[in-house]
Each structure stands twice: as C-alpha cells, then as structure tokens.
C-alpha angles and dihedrals in degrees: 000000000000111000095347127119119213108216135181117216132214100188126116089219108052090161088074093058093081092050096063118102095194136032133185121231109208127190104218090206105047098020089231109160131203128185112222137181123216118235095187138000136200119187121205129178098272103009144023138216121229129192113200122214111255093015112102104151138070091232092058091048093046090066090072097045108138095018121127119248111211136167124215117240131181125232108277095012100108124077117261141179116236115318094343116151125197117226093236089058091063094063109105096009119134119242111216134183117236089262091059098255108145111236095186145281125290109256100166140022119203132185108228124193091260105026147338117296126200128203118208134199115273089026107057094152093046114081122197114215106235096222132128089252093061101025105043095163133040120184104189096174093050093042102238144091132203118242127195093181108127112249102175094185095061111123121213113251 
C-alpha cells in the first residue's frame, strides 16, 4: 500500500499501539535508530498498518524493511494485572537483600527455559531467578526489588 508499513505486533495490549504519538525505528543490525511520528494507524487481529508522517511512497518505506518498530514506555506506565512486572522495567532497578543491603543494579534480563533471570552489576556471571520465591517484593516506583537468592560472594558495603 502506498506509504503504509505492514507491521506484526508482539504486545499483549495492541489497543495501546494507536495511542502512541511517537515510535522508534531500530535497525537490528547496525543499531541505527530513528524517531518517527505516525500519520495514520489501522489495527487488525494479528498486525497493524502504519503511515508515517512525511513518508508517502513505497520506496521511502522500503528503506526500513526488516527494522524493529518499538515504542518507548516508562516504568509503571503500561497496564498490568495484579503484581505483573514487564521485563523492560527491571533494567536499572536495584536488587537488595531483605536487610536493605544493595546487591547491585540490573544490567541484563534473560528469558530462561523455566523463568526470567536477571544479571546485576558486580555479579555478571550470577543470575537471580526472577520468581516469587527469590524476589518476594518489587517496588517499581522506588526502583528496587528485594531478593532472597543466595549470593555468597556479596561483600558488605
């Protein structure tokens, strides 16, 4: 279609896609990033069509074929059920022991076969399972979670 991009989505909340005023186009190979503004939007059951302001030809849109379309969201901004936490919200959060000692800051989030795992500064090779058993408290607004996972090599500050 002339000037329209056909996009698949992976979000659990596709109804929010049309509410965004800006998106980021990200080249997964070169990491080039471009801020775009939608001119029009059409949502379908498993995909959506997006017209970008200033792009009115197929040739212009073809330049971005294979790029990822993402939208920025802040921690705590997206709808959730109960105590659900999104993986992107974990980046930069502090991991603390129940006594308040800071273990480190989340640098990476990985999807393991059984559950989500987080790597923290100071312990890049040690992963904390992000499960209720080992992470009984999450304080999104304050930017930290409490971990009971045993990290024997933690030094007292």
